[in-house]
N, C-alpha and C positions, 0 to 999 in steps of 0.2 A: 605495539606497546600502548597500553592504555595510560593516558596522562592523568595527572592529579586533577580532581574536580576544580572548577573555577569558583566554587562557593563552599560554604559550610552550613550545616543545618542551623537554623535560627538567625542567620545573617540577613540584614535588610537587603532588599533588592538592589538599592543604589550602590551597595558595596560589592556586588557580584562582578568579578572581572570579565572583561570582554575581549573578543566576541564569545558569547555563550549562547547555548540553545536553551531557551526558557519555555517552560510549560505553565500556562495559567491553569492551575488545578481545578478551579471552579468551572471554567469553560470546558476543559477536557472531560470532567466527570459528567457534565450535562450532555456532551456529545456521545460519550460512552453509553449513557442510558437511552438517548434519543433513538438510536437505530433499532434496538429491540422493541421500544415503545411503538415506533412507526409500523412495525410489521406484526404487532401483537394480534393474535387471532388467525394469522396466516400459517399455513403448514410449512413454509420455507424455514430453513435453518440459517444461522449466521456462521460463516467460516472466514473471519477477517484476514486480510493479507498482511503478513508480518514484514513484507519488504518495505512497508511504510515506516514502521517504528524500529524494527530490528532489535527488539527488547523483550526478553521473556517476562519481565515484570509486567509490562503492559499486556502481553498476550494472556497471562493468567488473570488479569483484571477483566479482560474481554470474556474469558471463559466463565468467570464467576457470574457474569450476567447472561449466561446461556449459550455462548458460542460453543460449537461442537469441537472445535480445533482451530488451526490456523492454516493459511497458505504460505508457502515460501517459493522463491524462484531458484535458489541455488542450494546445493547440498550443504555447504558451509553455513548458510542461514538455518537450514533444518537442524544441523548439529547444535547450533546455539540455542534453538528453541527446545529441543529434546533434552539436552543437558541442563537446561534451565527449568525443567519440570513440565513441559508441554508434551502430552502423550498422543496427540493426533495431528499429523502434519500431512498436507497434500502439496507436493511439488507441482505447481501449475506450469510445468516446463518439461522439455525433453532433456534427459540426462545422458550424455554420451562420453565414453572413455572409461577404461578399466578402473583407474583409481577412484573416479567419482562413483562408479557403480559399486565397487567394493565397500566404500564408506556408506553408501546408501543402504546396502544390505545389512551392514553392521547396525545401523539405526533401527532397522526393521525388527531386530531382536528385542528392542526395549520400548518400542512405540508403534502405533499404527501409522505406517508410511504409505502414501499413495503417490503415483507418478504418472506422467502423461507420455503418450506416444503418438506419432503421426506418420510412421514409416515401418514397414515390415522388418527392416534390419534392426530397428530399435527393439522391436518385440523379441526377436531372436536373442539379442544381447541381454535384455532384461531377464529372459527365461533362463539363459545360461548362468547369469550371475545369481539369480534367486536359487537355482538348483545347487550351486556350489555352497551357498549359505544355508541351505536346508530350510528355506522359508517359502511361503506362498505370498506373492506380492500383488496388491491391488493396482491395476493399470487402467487409466482412463484414456479414451480416444479423444484427442484434441481435434475439434472441428472448426474450420474457418468460418467465422460468423460475419465476415465482411471487412475485417481489419487487414487481411492479406499479410499476415505475419506467419506464425506457425499454424499447423492444422491441415488435415485432409478436408476435402470438400464434403458437404453434407450428403446424405443419401447413400448410394451404393459404395463409394470409396470408404465411408465410415463403417458400413456393414462389413466390408471385406476385412478391414483391420480388426474389428471386434471379433470376427470369426477366428482370426489368427491368434488373438489373445485367449479366447475360450479353448482353442485347441492346444495351447501351450501347457506343459506339465506343471509348471511352477508359478503360473500367473492366474489371476482371476479378473474378469472384466468387471470394472467398478462403476462405469458410467461414462458420461460425456463431459468433457471440458469445453464450455461454450461461452467463453468470455469475449465480449466485443469491446476491446479497449478504445478504439478510435471514437466510439460513440460517447464516451464519458465527457468529452469536452466540446461536443456540438453545442453551440450557445443557445439556440432556441429550444424551448420545451417540445415543440412539435417535431423538430428534426430528431431529437433524442428519442421521442416516442416512436416515430416511424422506423428508426434504425433498430430499435429493440423489438418492435413488432415483426420485422423481417427476420431478425435473429431467432425469435421465439418460434416462428413458423418453420424455419430450417431445423432447429433443434427438435421441435415436436414431431415433425415429419420423419426425422431420422430415428427418433425413439420408437415411433410406430412401425417403421420398417424393421428395426431390430426385433421388436416384439413379434411381428409377423413371420420372422424367421427363427423364432424360438429363443431369442436372446433377451433376457430381462434387463432393463436399464434402470437401476435403482436410484441413480443420481444424475441430475443435470446441473452442473455447477458453473457459476459465472457471476455476472453483475458487478457493478462498481458504484462508487459514491455518487457519480453523476446520473445513474440510471436505475438504481436499485428498486425504486417504486414501480417501475414498469415491469421488471423481471418478477418481483414478488407478486404482482397482480396477474401474471401471464397464465398461470395454471400449468406452466411447463417447467420452470426452474424450481429446483428443490433446495439449492444453497446459494447464498449471497457472499461474494468475495470482497466486499467493500474494505478499503484500507485507509484512505485519506480522511474519512469522516471524523476520525478522532482529533485531527489537527486542522484540517482545511488549509488552503493556501490561496494566494492571490489569483491563480489561474482558475481554480474552481469557483472563486467568487465572481467570475465573469459569466457563469451560467445563469440563464434566465428561467423564471417560472412561466406558467401558462399565461400570465397577465403581462409578461414582458418586464417584470421586475427581477432584481437579483434573487436567486434562490437563497432562502434563509433557514433551511432545515437544520444546518449545523453552523457553528461559529468558529472563527479563528481562535486557536488555543496555543499554537506554536509560534514562537517569535525568536528571531536572532537579536540578542541584546548587544548593542553597539555603543561606542563612545565617539563623540565629536572630538577629533584629534587636531583639526585645523579649521580656521574660519578666515580664509585669506581675503574674501570680499563679501559685500552685503548679499550678493546673490549666489554665493557658493559656500557650502560647508563640506568637510571631508570626515567620514567616519572610518573606523578601523575594521570594517567588514567589507571585503571585496570578493574576488573569485574563489578564494580559499575558505570563505565562510558562508557563501550563498551560491546555490545553483540558479543560473540565469537562463536555462534552456527554455523555460516557459515564461520568460519575461522578468522584469525587475521586481524587487519586493515593494510592498507598500509601506511608507513611513507612517506608522500607526499613531504616533504621539504628536505629530506636528503637521497640520493640514497645509501649511505654507511650503512644505518641503516635498520634493519629488526625487526619488532615487534615479539618477540620470545615467550613470555609467559606472563600471567597475574595472579596476586593475587587480593585480594579485592580492594586495593587502589594503587597498583603498576603495571606498565607495564614495562617489561624488553626488552630493545632493544639490539640486537646483532650488533656490529659495525665491519664492514669488513675491513676498511682501516684506517690508521693513519691520513689521510688528511681530515677527516670529521670535521665539524665546531662545533659540539655540546659541549656546556659547561653548567655548572650548572646555572640555571636561563633562559636558552634559551627556546623559545616556538616554537612549531611546530604543523602542521596539520596532523591528522590521518584520512584516509578514512575508515569508518567502514566496517567490513565484511558484516553486515546485517543492513540496515538502519532502518527498522521498529522497532525492539525491542530496538535499540540504542536510537531512539527518545523517547521511553517510559521511559527512565531513566532521562529525563530532564524536567524542568518547562518552559524554555525559548529558543527560537531561537534568536541568535545574528546575524542580517543581516548586512553584511559588503560589502562596495564598495570602491575600491581604498584604501584598508587598513584602513578604518575608519568606525565606527559603524553608520549605517544609520537607522536601524529598530530594534525593539524589539517586538517579537510576542510571546504571551503566548501559551504554548502547553496545551490547555484547556482540552483535553481528555486524558492527561497523567494518567495512572493508571485506565482508564475506562475499566475494565475487566468484568463487570457484566451486 
């Protein structure tokens, strides 16, 4: 059930109820423009990952700036995007199970839907489901780029699976899914560069092997917010799957550029708006945003509005701030912005984005795919 918004259009920011998921619209729009600007002149396309925002309104804004479509991880996410007006979705995941496959095929009647496979059994199941639905389904071979999650190994194993796809009656081989997820948060610029150089070599060699065996590879899709500049310059990748660039988070803020400084291509635009609910001691303040308002898998949030405060720990409904100086401004009832440690799972805790410009609510966007886990 979608709850009522914590704000109304035109309301001052200080009146927005908490905890709330607030988007600084000026910073958000700069981030939206910056990615296509950074790859201008390159042949690569942008296919942003919607698992970050889970919101068709945002997906359509990305497509207005040139994105060819979006990525999703789950069928229910793809349903939210397609029913929200997005007509090109790639599921960068393996979809297993009759119910999921039937829903996936239903979407393919109204949008271009691609999906990944890394096993011959998946290919058989996809072909059977596509045949029953009377469609031809684009299927990508997912290749392990070094993250050791899903994916066949590059080279001959990928070729074997591509052959199975091309031999299926109701499938078409669409390309390679070549995302190196664990490279996104390697802190040093050179470590990220080396990881993507290795991934590009594997993907390029696999593409050439396919071509040598008569299988054209029209797309090599991958890349993320932490590494997109390496993939876009590789001459191998054709699509970028960046997701977090629109929001950024505290964890991405720890990545370094080639000079050893924090990367500043994008800027934080997503905040959890929280209220100081208790101030029991000089060195401690409690806010109303805890584990049910913030994802802490990538570390605690940054307290954006008070340099003297550090988010120290969380329980279900409480966040404890450590206060380092007596000159801080925090009092009971004060509100402040927290930059989430990890934006994607934090978004999944909310029903609404509150879009703010000049400290006034300008937009309310439903997070349509919140909880879309299946």
